[in-house]
mmCIF file of the N, C-alpha and C atoms, coordinates in Angstrom:
data_MODEL
# 
_entry.id   MODEL 
# 
loop_
_atom_site.group_PDB 
_atom_site.id 
_atom_site.type_symbol 
_atom_site.label_atom_id 
_atom_site.label_alt_id 
_atom_site.label_comp_id 
_atom_site.label_asym_id 
_atom_site.label_entity_id 
_atom_site.label_seq_id 
_atom_site.pdbx_PDB_ins_code 
_atom_site.Cartn_x 
_atom_site.Cartn_y 
_atom_site.Cartn_z 
_atom_site.occupancy 
_atom_site.B_iso_or_equiv 
_atom_site.pdbx_formal_charge 
_atom_site.auth_seq_id 
_atom_site.auth_comp_id 
_atom_site.auth_asym_id 
_atom_site.auth_atom_id 
_atom_site.pdbx_PDB_model_num 
ATOM 1   N N  . UNK A 1 1  ? 153.327 38.832 122.652 1.00 0.00 ? 1  UNK A N  1 
ATOM 2   C CA . UNK A 1 1  ? 153.808 39.980 121.907 1.00 0.00 ? 1  UNK A CA 1 
ATOM 3   C C  . UNK A 1 1  ? 154.540 40.922 122.868 1.00 0.00 ? 1  UNK A C  1 
ATOM 4   N N  . UNK A 1 2  ? 155.659 41.448 122.416 1.00 0.00 ? 2  UNK A N  1 
ATOM 5   C CA . UNK A 1 2  ? 156.460 42.385 123.198 1.00 0.00 ? 2  UNK A CA 1 
ATOM 6   C C  . UNK A 1 2  ? 156.265 43.793 122.639 1.00 0.00 ? 2  UNK A C  1 
ATOM 7   N N  . UNK A 1 3  ? 156.204 44.772 123.500 1.00 0.00 ? 3  UNK A N  1 
ATOM 8   C CA . UNK A 1 3  ? 156.078 46.170 123.089 1.00 0.00 ? 3  UNK A CA 1 
ATOM 9   C C  . UNK A 1 3  ? 157.376 46.616 122.423 1.00 0.00 ? 3  UNK A C  1 
ATOM 10  N N  . UNK A 1 4  ? 157.284 47.154 121.213 1.00 0.00 ? 4  UNK A N  1 
ATOM 11  C CA . UNK A 1 4  ? 158.476 47.571 120.470 1.00 0.00 ? 4  UNK A CA 1 
ATOM 12  C C  . UNK A 1 4  ? 158.668 49.085 120.449 1.00 0.00 ? 4  UNK A C  1 
ATOM 13  N N  . UNK A 1 5  ? 157.773 49.843 121.057 1.00 0.00 ? 5  UNK A N  1 
ATOM 14  C CA . UNK A 1 5  ? 157.915 51.298 121.090 1.00 0.00 ? 5  UNK A CA 1 
ATOM 15  C C  . UNK A 1 5  ? 159.203 51.650 121.833 1.00 0.00 ? 5  UNK A C  1 
ATOM 16  N N  . UNK A 1 6  ? 160.056 52.419 121.195 1.00 0.00 ? 6  UNK A N  1 
ATOM 17  C CA . UNK A 1 6  ? 161.291 52.874 121.833 1.00 0.00 ? 6  UNK A CA 1 
ATOM 18  C C  . UNK A 1 6  ? 162.412 51.855 121.859 1.00 0.00 ? 6  UNK A C  1 
ATOM 19  N N  . UNK A 1 7  ? 162.247 50.722 121.191 1.00 0.00 ? 7  UNK A N  1 
ATOM 20  C CA . UNK A 1 7  ? 163.304 49.705 121.196 1.00 0.00 ? 7  UNK A CA 1 
ATOM 21  C C  . UNK A 1 7  ? 164.522 50.245 120.449 1.00 0.00 ? 7  UNK A C  1 
ATOM 22  N N  . UNK A 1 8  ? 165.707 49.986 120.963 1.00 0.00 ? 8  UNK A N  1 
ATOM 23  C CA . UNK A 1 8  ? 166.941 50.542 120.430 1.00 0.00 ? 8  UNK A CA 1 
ATOM 24  C C  . UNK A 1 8  ? 167.696 49.525 119.574 1.00 0.00 ? 8  UNK A C  1 
ATOM 25  N N  . UNK A 1 9  ? 168.411 50.003 118.562 1.00 0.00 ? 9  UNK A N  1 
ATOM 26  C CA . UNK A 1 9  ? 169.307 49.101 117.817 1.00 0.00 ? 9  UNK A CA 1 
ATOM 27  C C  . UNK A 1 9  ? 170.301 48.457 118.790 1.00 0.00 ? 9  UNK A C  1 
ATOM 28  N N  . UNK A 1 10 ? 170.605 47.208 118.541 1.00 0.00 ? 10 UNK A N  1 
ATOM 29  C CA . UNK A 1 10 ? 171.507 46.468 119.419 1.00 0.00 ? 10 UNK A CA 1 
ATOM 30  C C  . UNK A 1 10 ? 170.788 45.614 120.447 1.00 0.00 ? 10 UNK A C  1 
ATOM 31  N N  . UNK A 1 11 ? 169.487 45.857 120.645 1.00 0.00 ? 11 UNK A N  1 
ATOM 32  C CA . UNK A 1 11 ? 168.699 45.069 121.586 1.00 0.00 ? 11 UNK A CA 1 
ATOM 33  C C  . UNK A 1 11 ? 168.598 43.637 121.079 1.00 0.00 ? 11 UNK A C  1 
ATOM 34  N N  . UNK A 1 12 ? 168.810 42.683 121.967 1.00 0.00 ? 12 UNK A N  1 
ATOM 35  C CA . UNK A 1 12 ? 168.708 41.267 121.591 1.00 0.00 ? 12 UNK A CA 1 
ATOM 36  C C  . UNK A 1 12 ? 167.318 40.759 121.940 1.00 0.00 ? 12 UNK A C  1 
ATOM 37  N N  . UNK A 1 13 ? 166.731 40.031 120.992 1.00 0.00 ? 13 UNK A N  1 
ATOM 38  C CA . UNK A 1 13 ? 165.383 39.489 121.146 1.00 0.00 ? 13 UNK A CA 1 
ATOM 39  C C  . UNK A 1 13 ? 165.384 37.992 120.915 1.00 0.00 ? 13 UNK A C  1 
ATOM 40  N N  . UNK A 1 14 ? 164.496 37.287 121.594 1.00 0.00 ? 14 UNK A N  1 
ATOM 41  C CA . UNK A 1 14 ? 164.213 35.891 121.285 1.00 0.00 ? 14 UNK A CA 1 
ATOM 42  C C  . UNK A 1 14 ? 162.932 35.903 120.477 1.00 0.00 ? 14 UNK A C  1 
ATOM 43  N N  . UNK A 1 15 ? 162.998 35.371 119.249 1.00 0.00 ? 15 UNK A N  1 
ATOM 44  C CA . UNK A 1 15 ? 161.817 35.365 118.388 1.00 0.00 ? 15 UNK A CA 1 
ATOM 45  C C  . UNK A 1 15 ? 161.390 33.930 118.119 1.00 0.00 ? 15 UNK A C  1 
ATOM 46  N N  . UNK A 1 16 ? 160.209 33.786 117.525 1.00 0.00 ? 16 UNK A N  1 
ATOM 47  C CA . UNK A 1 16 ? 159.668 32.454 117.259 1.00 0.00 ? 16 UNK A CA 1 
ATOM 48  C C  . UNK A 1 16 ? 160.699 31.586 116.546 1.00 0.00 ? 16 UNK A C  1 
ATOM 49  N N  . UNK A 1 17 ? 160.652 30.302 116.837 1.00 0.00 ? 17 UNK A N  1 
ATOM 50  C CA . UNK A 1 17 ? 161.597 29.365 116.242 1.00 0.00 ? 17 UNK A CA 1 
ATOM 51  C C  . UNK A 1 17 ? 162.863 29.215 117.069 1.00 0.00 ? 17 UNK A C  1 
ATOM 52  N N  . UNK A 1 18 ? 162.913 29.866 118.245 1.00 0.00 ? 18 UNK A N  1 
ATOM 53  C CA . UNK A 1 18 ? 164.095 29.771 119.094 1.00 0.00 ? 18 UNK A CA 1 
ATOM 54  C C  . UNK A 1 18 ? 165.279 30.562 118.559 1.00 0.00 ? 18 UNK A C  1 
ATOM 55  N N  . UNK A 1 19 ? 165.005 31.584 117.758 1.00 0.00 ? 19 UNK A N  1 
ATOM 56  C CA . UNK A 1 19 ? 166.048 32.386 117.128 1.00 0.00 ? 19 UNK A CA 1 
ATOM 57  C C  . UNK A 1 19 ? 166.376 33.591 118.001 1.00 0.00 ? 19 UNK A C  1 
ATOM 58  N N  . UNK A 1 20 ? 167.672 33.818 118.216 1.00 0.00 ? 20 UNK A N  1 
ATOM 59  C CA . UNK A 1 20 ? 168.129 35.034 118.873 1.00 0.00 ? 20 UNK A CA 1 
ATOM 60  C C  . UNK A 1 20 ? 168.479 36.028 117.783 1.00 0.00 ? 20 UNK A C  1 
ATOM 61  N N  . UNK A 1 21 ? 167.918 37.231 117.888 1.00 0.00 ? 21 UNK A N  1 
ATOM 62  C CA . UNK A 1 21 ? 168.117 38.252 116.868 1.00 0.00 ? 21 UNK A CA 1 
ATOM 63  C C  . UNK A 1 21 ? 168.500 39.567 117.531 1.00 0.00 ? 21 UNK A C  1 
ATOM 64  N N  . UNK A 1 22 ? 169.217 40.405 116.787 1.00 0.00 ? 22 UNK A N  1 
ATOM 65  C CA . UNK A 1 22 ? 169.626 41.724 117.265 1.00 0.00 ? 22 UNK A CA 1 
ATOM 66  C C  . UNK A 1 22 ? 168.927 42.792 116.421 1.00 0.00 ? 22 UNK A C  1 
ATOM 67  N N  . UNK A 1 23 ? 168.325 43.760 117.092 1.00 0.00 ? 23 UNK A N  1 
ATOM 68  C CA . UNK A 1 23 ? 167.626 44.832 116.379 1.00 0.00 ? 23 UNK A CA 1 
ATOM 69  C C  . UNK A 1 23 ? 168.639 45.680 115.617 1.00 0.00 ? 23 UNK A C  1 
ATOM 70  N N  . UNK A 1 24 ? 168.374 45.871 114.324 1.00 0.00 ? 24 UNK A N  1 
ATOM 71  C CA . UNK A 1 24 ? 169.186 46.732 113.475 1.00 0.00 ? 24 UNK A CA 1 
ATOM 72  C C  . UNK A 1 24 ? 168.512 48.101 113.356 1.00 0.00 ? 24 UNK A C  1 
ATOM 73  N N  . UNK A 1 25 ? 167.179 48.080 113.239 1.00 0.00 ? 25 UNK A N  1 
ATOM 74  C CA . UNK A 1 25 ? 166.427 49.322 113.032 1.00 0.00 ? 25 UNK A CA 1 
ATOM 75  C C  . UNK A 1 25 ? 164.984 49.110 113.462 1.00 0.00 ? 25 UNK A C  1 
ATOM 76  N N  . UNK A 1 26 ? 164.442 50.093 114.173 1.00 0.00 ? 26 UNK A N  1 
ATOM 77  C CA . UNK A 1 26 ? 163.017 50.093 114.485 1.00 0.00 ? 26 UNK A CA 1 
ATOM 78  C C  . UNK A 1 26 ? 162.307 50.768 113.315 1.00 0.00 ? 26 UNK A C  1 
ATOM 79  N N  . UNK A 1 27 ? 161.500 50.013 112.597 1.00 0.00 ? 27 UNK A N  1 
ATOM 80  C CA . UNK A 1 27 ? 160.795 50.544 111.431 1.00 0.00 ? 27 UNK A CA 1 
ATOM 81  C C  . UNK A 1 27 ? 159.603 51.386 111.887 1.00 0.00 ? 27 UNK A C  1 
ATOM 82  N N  . UNK A 1 28 ? 158.826 50.862 112.822 1.00 0.00 ? 28 UNK A N  1 
ATOM 83  C CA . UNK A 1 28 ? 157.706 51.588 113.436 1.00 0.00 ? 28 UNK A CA 1 
ATOM 84  C C  . UNK A 1 28 ? 157.383 50.892 114.752 1.00 0.00 ? 28 UNK A C  1 
ATOM 85  N N  . UNK A 1 29 ? 156.209 51.143 115.319 1.00 0.00 ? 29 UNK A N  1 
ATOM 86  C CA . UNK A 1 29 ? 155.862 50.573 116.627 1.00 0.00 ? 29 UNK A CA 1 
ATOM 87  C C  . UNK A 1 29 ? 155.594 49.072 116.599 1.00 0.00 ? 29 UNK A C  1 
ATOM 88  N N  . UNK A 1 30 ? 155.438 48.488 115.405 1.00 0.00 ? 30 UNK A N  1 
ATOM 89  C CA . UNK A 1 30 ? 155.126 47.066 115.307 1.00 0.00 ? 30 UNK A CA 1 
ATOM 90  C C  . UNK A 1 30 ? 156.184 46.243 114.585 1.00 0.00 ? 30 UNK A C  1 
ATOM 91  N N  . UNK A 1 31 ? 157.067 46.883 113.843 1.00 0.00 ? 31 UNK A N  1 
ATOM 92  C CA . UNK A 1 31 ? 158.049 46.164 113.023 1.00 0.00 ? 31 UNK A CA 1 
ATOM 93  C C  . UNK A 1 31 ? 159.464 46.618 113.333 1.00 0.00 ? 31 UNK A C  1 
ATOM 94  N N  . UNK A 1 32 ? 160.383 45.654 113.374 1.00 0.00 ? 32 UNK A N  1 
ATOM 95  C CA . UNK A 1 32 ? 161.813 45.945 113.498 1.00 0.00 ? 32 UNK A CA 1 
ATOM 96  C C  . UNK A 1 32 ? 162.575 45.135 112.458 1.00 0.00 ? 32 UNK A C  1 
ATOM 97  N N  . UNK A 1 33 ? 163.675 45.685 111.993 1.00 0.00 ? 33 UNK A N  1 
ATOM 98  C CA . UNK A 1 33 ? 164.593 44.921 111.145 1.00 0.00 ? 33 UNK A CA 1 
ATOM 99  C C  . UNK A 1 33 ? 165.617 44.319 112.095 1.00 0.00 ? 33 UNK A C  1 
ATOM 100 N N  . UNK A 1 34 ? 165.819 43.006 111.977 1.00 0.00 ? 34 UNK A N  1 
ATOM 101 C CA . UNK A 1 34 ? 166.733 42.301 112.877 1.00 0.00 ? 34 UNK A CA 1 
ATOM 102 C C  . UNK A 1 34 ? 167.801 41.550 112.090 1.00 0.00 ? 34 UNK A C  1 
ATOM 103 N N  . UNK A 1 35 ? 168.920 41.308 112.753 1.00 0.00 ? 35 UNK A N  1 
ATOM 104 C CA . UNK A 1 35 ? 169.978 40.442 112.232 1.00 0.00 ? 35 UNK A CA 1 
ATOM 105 C C  . UNK A 1 35 ? 169.925 39.157 113.062 1.00 0.00 ? 35 UNK A C  1 
ATOM 106 N N  . UNK A 1 36 ? 169.827 38.027 112.400 1.00 0.00 ? 36 UNK A N  1 
ATOM 107 C CA . UNK A 1 36 ? 169.763 36.761 113.102 1.00 0.00 ? 36 UNK A CA 1 
ATOM 108 C C  . UNK A 1 36 ? 171.141 36.433 113.676 1.00 0.00 ? 36 UNK A C  1 
ATOM 109 N N  . UNK A 1 37 ? 171.182 36.157 114.979 1.00 0.00 ? 37 UNK A N  1 
ATOM 110 C CA . UNK A 1 37 ? 172.452 35.923 115.669 1.00 0.00 ? 37 UNK A CA 1 
ATOM 111 C C  . UNK A 1 37 ? 172.663 34.430 115.919 1.00 0.00 ? 37 UNK A C  1 
ATOM 112 N N  . UNK A 1 38 ? 171.712 33.807 116.591 1.00 0.00 ? 38 UNK A N  1 
ATOM 113 C CA . UNK A 1 38 ? 171.779 32.371 116.875 1.00 0.00 ? 38 UNK A CA 1 
ATOM 114 C C  . UNK A 1 38 ? 170.534 31.732 116.279 1.00 0.00 ? 38 UNK A C  1 
ATOM 115 N N  . UNK A 1 39 ? 170.758 30.773 115.378 1.00 0.00 ? 39 UNK A N  1 
ATOM 116 C CA . UNK A 1 39 ? 169.651 30.196 114.628 1.00 0.00 ? 39 UNK A CA 1 
ATOM 117 C C  . UNK A 1 39 ? 169.703 28.673 114.710 1.00 0.00 ? 39 UNK A C  1 
ATOM 118 N N  . UNK A 1 40 ? 168.638 28.039 115.236 1.00 0.00 ? 40 UNK A N  1 
ATOM 119 C CA . UNK A 1 40 ? 168.596 26.577 115.217 1.00 0.00 ? 40 UNK A CA 1 
ATOM 120 C C  . UNK A 1 40 ? 168.662 26.067 113.773 1.00 0.00 ? 40 UNK A C  1 
ATOM 121 N N  . UNK A 1 41 ? 169.238 24.918 113.591 1.00 0.00 ? 41 UNK A N  1 
ATOM 122 C CA . UNK A 1 41 ? 169.392 24.348 112.246 1.00 0.00 ? 41 UNK A CA 1 
ATOM 123 C C  . UNK A 1 41 ? 168.054 24.281 111.521 1.00 0.00 ? 41 UNK A C  1 
ATOM 124 N N  . UNK A 1 42 ? 168.050 24.730 110.280 1.00 0.00 ? 42 UNK A N  1 
ATOM 125 C CA . UNK A 1 42 ? 166.856 24.685 109.458 1.00 0.00 ? 42 UNK A CA 1 
ATOM 126 C C  . UNK A 1 42 ? 165.910 25.857 109.648 1.00 0.00 ? 42 UNK A C  1 
ATOM 127 N N  . UNK A 1 43 ? 166.264 26.812 110.507 1.00 0.00 ? 43 UNK A N  1 
ATOM 128 C CA . UNK A 1 43 ? 165.368 27.949 110.793 1.00 0.00 ? 43 UNK A CA 1 
ATOM 129 C C  . UNK A 1 43 ? 165.807 29.246 110.124 1.00 0.00 ? 43 UNK A C  1 
ATOM 130 N N  . UNK A 1 44 ? 166.924 29.250 109.428 1.00 0.00 ? 44 UNK A N  1 
ATOM 131 C CA . UNK A 1 44 ? 167.428 30.463 108.796 1.00 0.00 ? 44 UNK A CA 1 
ATOM 132 C C  . UNK A 1 44 ? 168.938 30.459 108.801 1.00 0.00 ? 44 UNK A C  1 
ATOM 133 N N  . UNK A 1 45 ? 169.517 31.611 108.496 1.00 0.00 ? 45 UNK A N  1 
ATOM 134 C CA . UNK A 1 45 ? 170.965 31.731 108.397 1.00 0.00 ? 45 UNK A CA 1 
ATOM 135 C C  . UNK A 1 45 ? 171.451 32.835 109.324 1.00 0.00 ? 45 UNK A C  1 
ATOM 136 N N  . UNK A 1 46 ? 172.380 32.503 110.220 1.00 0.00 ? 46 UNK A N  1 
ATOM 137 C CA . UNK A 1 46 ? 172.968 33.510 111.099 1.00 0.00 ? 46 UNK A CA 1 
ATOM 138 C C  . UNK A 1 46 ? 173.600 34.599 110.248 1.00 0.00 ? 46 UNK A C  1 
ATOM 139 N N  . UNK A 1 47 ? 173.369 35.847 110.641 1.00 0.00 ? 47 UNK A N  1 
ATOM 140 C CA . UNK A 1 47 ? 173.891 36.988 109.913 1.00 0.00 ? 47 UNK A CA 1 
ATOM 141 C C  . UNK A 1 47 ? 172.901 37.593 108.934 1.00 0.00 ? 47 UNK A C  1 
ATOM 142 N N  . UNK A 1 48 ? 171.873 36.843 108.575 1.00 0.00 ? 48 UNK A N  1 
ATOM 143 C CA . UNK A 1 48 ? 170.854 37.357 107.652 1.00 0.00 ? 48 UNK A CA 1 
ATOM 144 C C  . UNK A 1 48 ? 170.011 38.408 108.363 1.00 0.00 ? 48 UNK A C  1 
ATOM 145 N N  . UNK A 1 49 ? 169.496 39.366 107.604 1.00 0.00 ? 49 UNK A N  1 
ATOM 146 C CA . UNK A 1 49 ? 168.597 40.377 108.140 1.00 0.00 ? 49 UNK A CA 1 
ATOM 147 C C  . UNK A 1 49 ? 167.195 40.133 107.616 1.00 0.00 ? 49 UNK A C  1 
ATOM 148 N N  . UNK A 1 50 ? 166.212 40.398 108.471 1.00 0.00 ? 50 UNK A N  1 
ATOM 149 C CA . UNK A 1 50 ? 164.819 40.276 108.050 1.00 0.00 ? 50 UNK A CA 1 
ATOM 150 C C  . UNK A 1 50 ? 163.933 41.157 108.903 1.00 0.00 ? 50 UNK A C  1 
ATOM 151 N N  . UNK A 1 51 ? 162.712 41.380 108.434 1.00 0.00 ? 51 UNK A N  1 
ATOM 152 C CA . UNK A 1 51 ? 161.727 42.121 109.207 1.00 0.00 ? 51 UNK A CA 1 
ATOM 153 C C  . UNK A 1 51 ? 161.077 41.188 110.220 1.00 0.00 ? 51 UNK A C  1 
ATOM 154 N N  . UNK A 1 52 ? 160.784 41.728 111.379 1.00 0.00 ? 52 UNK A N  1 
ATOM 155 C CA . UNK A 1 52 ? 160.168 40.942 112.441 1.00 0.00 ? 52 UNK A CA 1 
ATOM 156 C C  . UNK A 1 52 ? 159.019 41.754 113.031 1.00 0.00 ? 52 UNK A C  1 
ATOM 157 N N  . UNK A 1 53 ? 157.845 41.136 113.121 1.00 0.00 ? 53 UNK A N  1 
ATOM 158 C CA . UNK A 1 53 ? 156.671 41.788 113.689 1.00 0.00 ? 53 UNK A CA 1 
ATOM 159 C C  . UNK A 1 53 ? 156.636 41.558 115.203 1.00 0.00 ? 53 UNK A C  1 
ATOM 160 N N  . UNK A 1 54 ? 156.031 42.479 115.926 1.00 0.00 ? 54 UNK A N  1 
ATOM 161 C CA . UNK A 1 54 ? 155.947 42.394 117.389 1.00 0.00 ? 54 UNK A CA 1 
ATOM 162 C C  . UNK A 1 54 ? 155.341 41.069 117.853 1.00 0.00 ? 54 UNK A C  1 
ATOM 163 N N  . UNK A 1 55 ? 154.410 40.498 117.090 1.00 0.00 ? 55 UNK A N  1 
ATOM 164 C CA . UNK A 1 55 ? 153.791 39.237 117.501 1.00 0.00 ? 55 UNK A CA 1 
ATOM 165 C C  . UNK A 1 55 ? 154.755 38.058 117.412 1.00 0.00 ? 55 UNK A C  1 
ATOM 166 N N  . UNK A 1 56 ? 155.877 38.222 116.709 1.00 0.00 ? 56 UNK A N  1 
ATOM 167 C CA . UNK A 1 56 ? 156.878 37.158 116.602 1.00 0.00 ? 56 UNK A CA 1 
ATOM 168 C C  . UNK A 1 56 ? 157.936 37.226 117.691 1.00 0.00 ? 56 UNK A C  1 
ATOM 169 N N  . UNK A 1 57 ? 157.910 38.282 118.501 1.00 0.00 ? 57 UNK A N  1 
ATOM 170 C CA . UNK A 1 57 ? 158.907 38.461 119.557 1.00 0.00 ? 57 UNK A CA 1 
ATOM 171 C C  . UNK A 1 57 ? 158.411 37.776 120.826 1.00 0.00 ? 57 UNK A C  1 
ATOM 172 N N  . UNK A 1 58 ? 159.226 36.859 121.349 1.00 0.00 ? 58 UNK A N  1 
ATOM 173 C CA . UNK A 1 58 ? 158.855 36.145 122.569 1.00 0.00 ? 58 UNK A CA 1 
ATOM 174 C C  . UNK A 1 58 ? 159.335 36.864 123.818 1.00 0.00 ? 58 UNK A C  1 
ATOM 175 N N  . UNK A 1 59 ? 160.547 37.417 123.771 1.00 0.00 ? 59 UNK A N  1 
ATOM 176 C CA . UNK A 1 59 ? 161.079 38.138 124.929 1.00 0.00 ? 59 UNK A CA 1 
ATOM 177 C C  . UNK A 1 59 ? 162.207 39.068 124.510 1.00 0.00 ? 59 UNK A C  1 
ATOM 178 N N  . UNK A 1 60 ? 162.412 40.081 125.305 1.00 0.00 ? 60 UNK A N  1 
ATOM 179 C CA . UNK A 1 60 ? 163.512 41.021 125.112 1.00 0.00 ? 60 UNK A CA 1 
ATOM 180 C C  . UNK A 1 60 ? 164.661 40.537 125.991 1.00 0.00 ? 60 UNK A C  1 
ATOM 181 N N  . UNK A 1 61 ? 165.649 39.892 125.404 1.00 0.00 ? 61 UNK A N  1 
ATOM 182 C CA . UNK A 1 61 ? 166.752 39.315 126.163 1.00 0.00 ? 61 UNK A CA 1 
ATOM 183 C C  . UNK A 1 61 ? 167.624 40.390 126.807 1.00 0.00 ? 61 UNK A C  1 
ATOM 184 N N  . UNK A 1 62 ? 167.789 41.511 126.168 1.00 0.00 ? 62 UNK A N  1 
ATOM 185 C CA . UNK A 1 62 ? 168.602 42.599 126.715 1.00 0.00 ? 62 UNK A CA 1 
ATOM 186 C C  . UNK A 1 62 ? 167.964 43.167 127.973 1.00 0.00 ? 62 UNK A C  1 
ATOM 187 N N  . UNK A 1 63 ? 166.651 43.354 127.966 1.00 0.00 ? 63 UNK A N  1 
ATOM 188 C CA . UNK A 1 63 ? 165.957 43.888 129.133 1.00 0.00 ? 63 UNK A CA 1 
ATOM 189 C C  . UNK A 1 63 ? 166.012 42.905 130.290 1.00 0.00 ? 63 UNK A C  1 
ATOM 190 N N  . UNK A 1 64 ? 165.850 41.624 130.003 1.00 0.00 ? 64 UNK A N  1 
ATOM 191 C CA . UNK A 1 64 ? 165.918 40.628 131.069 1.00 0.00 ? 64 UNK A CA 1 
ATOM 192 C C  . UNK A 1 64 ? 167.269 40.649 131.748 1.00 0.00 ? 64 UNK A C  1 
ATOM 193 N N  . UNK A 1 65 ? 168.335 40.762 130.980 1.00 0.00 ? 65 UNK A N  1 
ATOM 194 C CA . UNK A 1 65 ? 169.681 40.815 131.549 1.00 0.00 ? 65 UNK A CA 1 
ATOM 195 C C  . UNK A 1 65 ? 169.818 42.046 132.437 1.00 0.00 ? 65 UNK A C  1 
ATOM 196 N N  . UNK A 1 66 ? 169.284 43.175 132.001 1.00 0.00 ? 66 UNK A N  1 
ATOM 197 C CA . UNK A 1 66 ? 169.336 44.404 132.787 1.00 0.00 ? 66 UNK A CA 1 
ATOM 198 C C  . UNK A 1 66 ? 168.510 44.317 134.055 1.00 0.00 ? 66 UNK A C  1 
ATOM 199 N N  . UNK A 1 67 ? 167.349 43.660 133.982 1.00 0.00 ? 67 UNK A N  1 
ATOM 200 C CA . UNK A 1 67 ? 166.491 43.538 135.163 1.00 0.00 ? 67 UNK A CA 1 
ATOM 201 C C  . UNK A 1 67 ? 167.172 42.733 136.250 1.00 0.00 ? 67 UNK A C  1 
ATOM 202 N N  . UNK A 1 68 ? 167.888 41.691 135.874 1.00 0.00 ? 68 UNK A N  1 
ATOM 203 C CA . UNK A 1 68 ? 168.584 40.879 136.872 1.00 0.00 ? 68 UNK A CA 1 
ATOM 204 C C  . UNK A 1 68 ? 169.614 41.728 137.589 1.00 0.00 ? 68 UNK A C  1 
ATOM 205 N N  . UNK A 1 69 ? 170.371 42.527 136.818 1.00 0.00 ? 69 UNK A N  1 
ATOM 206 C CA . UNK A 1 69 ? 171.387 43.382 137.384 1.00 0.00 ? 69 UNK A CA 1 
ATOM 207 C C  . UNK A 1 69 ? 170.766 44.423 138.311 1.00 0.00 ? 69 UNK A C  1 
ATOM 208 N N  . UNK A 1 70 ? 169.696 45.057 137.889 1.00 0.00 ? 70 UNK A N  1 
ATOM 209 C CA . UNK A 1 70 ? 169.045 46.093 138.687 1.00 0.00 ? 70 UNK A CA 1 
ATOM 210 C C  . UNK A 1 70 ? 168.480 45.506 139.967 1.00 0.00 ? 70 UNK A C  1 
ATOM 211 N N  . UNK A 1 71 ? 167.849 44.352 139.879 1.00 0.00 ? 71 UNK A N  1 
ATOM 212 C CA . UNK A 1 71 ? 167.264 43.729 141.062 1.00 0.00 ? 71 UNK A CA 1 
ATOM 213 C C  . UNK A 1 71 ? 168.307 43.489 142.137 1.00 0.00 ? 71 UNK A C  1 
ATOM 214 N N  . UNK A 1 72 ? 169.454 42.937 141.758 1.00 0.00 ? 72 UNK A N  1 
ATOM 215 C CA . UNK A 1 72 ? 170.465 42.614 142.758 1.00 0.00 ? 72 UNK A CA 1 
ATOM 216 C C  . UNK A 1 72 ? 171.019 43.895 143.380 1.00 0.00 ? 72 UNK A C  1 
ATOM 217 N N  . UNK A 1 73 ? 171.181 44.961 142.614 1.00 0.00 ? 73 UNK A N  1 
ATOM 218 C CA . UNK A 1 73 ? 171.684 46.225 143.136 1.00 0.00 ? 73 UNK A CA 1 
ATOM 219 C C  . UNK A 1 73 ? 170.667 46.848 144.083 1.00 0.00 ? 73 UNK A C  1 
ATOM 220 N N  . UNK A 1 74 ? 169.402 46.877 143.694 1.00 0.00 ? 74 UNK A N  1 
ATOM 221 C CA . UNK A 1 74 ? 168.368 47.460 144.545 1.00 0.00 ? 74 UNK A CA 1 
ATOM 222 C C  . UNK A 1 74 ? 168.215 46.660 145.830 1.00 0.00 ? 74 UNK A C  1 
ATOM 223 N N  . UNK A 1 75 ? 168.295 45.362 145.736 1.00 0.00 ? 75 UNK A N  1 
ATOM 224 C CA . UNK A 1 75 ? 168.163 44.519 146.921 1.00 0.00 ? 75 UNK A CA 1 
ATOM 225 C C  . UNK A 1 75 ? 169.240 44.822 147.957 1.00 0.00 ? 75 UNK A C  1 
ATOM 226 N N  . UNK A 1 76 ? 170.480 45.043 147.492 1.00 0.00 ? 76 UNK A N  1 
ATOM 227 C CA . UNK A 1 76 ? 171.572 45.349 148.409 1.00 0.00 ? 76 UNK A CA 1 
ATOM 228 C C  . UNK A 1 76 ? 171.346 46.695 149.064 1.00 0.00 ? 76 UNK A C  1 
ATOM 229 N N  . UNK A 1 77 ? 170.873 47.677 148.292 1.00 0.00 ? 77 UNK A N  1 
ATOM 230 C CA . UNK A 1 77 ? 170.623 49.009 148.840 1.00 0.00 ? 77 UNK A CA 1 
ATOM 231 C C  . UNK A 1 77 ? 169.513 48.980 149.875 1.00 0.00 ? 77 UNK A C  1 
ATOM 232 N N  . UNK A 1 78 ? 168.470 48.185 149.635 1.00 0.00 ? 78 UNK A N  1 
ATOM 233 C CA . UNK A 1 78 ? 167.360 48.087 150.575 1.00 0.00 ? 78 UNK A CA 1 
ATOM 234 C C  . UNK A 1 78 ? 167.823 47.510 151.908 1.00 0.00 ? 78 UNK A C  1 
ATOM 235 N N  . UNK A 1 79 ? 168.705 46.510 151.870 1.00 0.00 ? 79 UNK A N  1 
ATOM 236 C CA . UNK A 1 79 ? 169.187 45.906 153.111 1.00 0.00 ? 79 UNK A CA 1 
ATOM 237 C C  . UNK A 1 79 ? 170.038 46.884 153.904 1.00 0.00 ? 79 UNK A C  1 
ATOM 238 N N  . UNK A 1 80 ? 170.850 47.687 153.206 1.00 0.00 ? 80 UNK A N  1 
ATOM 239 C CA . UNK A 1 80 ? 171.702 48.638 153.897 1.00 0.00 ? 80 UNK A CA 1 
ATOM 240 C C  . UNK A 1 80 ? 170.880 49.717 154.569 1.00 0.00 ? 80 UNK A C  1 
ATOM 241 N N  . UNK A 1 81 ? 169.774 50.127 153.934 1.00 0.00 ? 81 UNK A N  1 
ATOM 242 C CA . UNK A 1 81 ? 168.934 51.198 154.483 1.00 0.00 ? 81 UNK A CA 1 
ATOM 243 C C  . UNK A 1 81 ? 168.085 50.744 155.648 1.00 0.00 ? 81 UNK A C  1 
ATOM 244 N N  . UNK A 1 82 ? 167.955 49.450 155.884 1.00 0.00 ? 82 UNK A N  1 
ATOM 245 C CA . UNK A 1 82 ? 167.077 48.948 156.946 1.00 0.00 ? 82 UNK A CA 1 
ATOM 246 C C  . UNK A 1 82 ? 167.740 49.038 158.301 1.00 0.00 ? 82 UNK A C  1 
# 
């Protein structure tokens, strides 16, 4: 389960079934309305919107992309300061 408190519209999530979804609206701390972006065959329809519970979220793809970027920037700064 991924923490959904403070999640922003536009955030990309990987949810159960291998589906990539984009947050449309945070309903509360446990539920978000998502738009399905990439959907394996037989798992739904790309472009459809549905409610998604925090227990169905496998990872926050947007945060992972940001962490990679931040890590490489911080690593370079640490080497320069040494």
